[in-house]
C-alpha positions as CSV (number, residue, x, y, z in Angstrom):
1,M,154.3,-26.0,11.6
2,L,156.7,-29.4,12.2
3,T,158.5,-29.8,15.5
4,S,162.2,-32.2,15.5
5,E,159.9,-34.7,16.6
6,A,158.0,-34.8,13.3
7,T,161.0,-34.0,11.1
8,V,164.0,-37.3,10.6
9,E,167.4,-35.9,9.6
10,F,169.6,-38.5,7.3
11,K,173.1,-37.8,6.7
12,D,175.4,-38.6,4.1
13,V,172.7,-38.2,1.3
14,E,173.7,-37.6,-2.3
15,C,171.1,-36.1,-5.2
16,I,171.5,-37.8,-8.1
17,L,169.0,-35.4,-10.5
18,G,166.7,-32.4,-9.4
19,S,163.6,-31.3,-11.7
20,S,161.8,-28.1,-10.7
21,M,159.4,-30.7,-8.1
22,A,161.2,-32.7,-6.8
23,V,165.2,-34.2,-6.2
24,L,166.2,-37.7,-6.6
25,C,168.4,-38.9,-4.1
26,V,170.5,-41.8,-2.7
27,I,169.4,-42.3,0.7
28,G,171.6,-45.9,2.1
29,N,171.0,-47.9,0.0
30,K,167.4,-46.4,-2.0
31,Q,166.5,-44.3,-4.8
32,V,163.8,-41.6,-3.4
33,W,162.3,-38.3,-5.0
34,I,162.0,-35.7,-2.3
35,P,159.9,-32.6,-2.9
36,R,161.2,-29.7,-2.9
37,T,158.4,-28.7,-0.8
38,E,159.4,-31.3,1.4
39,I,163.0,-30.1,2.4
40,W,163.1,-28.5,5.6
41,R,165.8,-26.5,7.0
42,G,169.0,-27.9,8.1
43,S,169.5,-29.8,4.7
44,Q,172.4,-29.5,3.0
45,I,170.9,-31.3,-0.3
46,R,168.9,-28.8,-3.2
47,D,170.5,-29.6,-6.7
48,R,171.9,-32.8,-8.1
49,G,175.5,-33.4,-7.2
50,E,174.8,-32.2,-3.8
51,R,176.0,-34.8,-0.5
52,G,175.3,-33.6,2.7
53,R,172.1,-33.6,5.4
54,L,168.6,-33.8,4.8
55,V,166.2,-32.9,6.8
56,I,162.3,-34.1,5.6
57,P,159.1,-34.6,7.6
58,R,158.5,-37.6,9.5
59,R,155.7,-38.7,7.9
60,L,157.7,-38.7,4.5
61,A,160.1,-41.0,5.7
62,M,158.0,-43.5,6.8
63,N,156.1,-43.4,3.6
64,L,159.1,-44.0,1.3
65,E,160.0,-46.5,3.8
66,L,163.3,-45.2,4.9
67,F,162.9,-46.8,8.6
């Protein structure tokens, strides 16, 4: 189980496209695919057109160069 130190939260994320496996999100000035299996509790993003908080594993955020 991941701890809060192992996750990162992004605010004001927009989901612009969704598939059965992943969602395409705008985080800051980047568009990135987030696997649905990596969207953690506390997230408000699940499908296209939604906007809000996104909680993902820190390792994924680092791999996507989001910070």
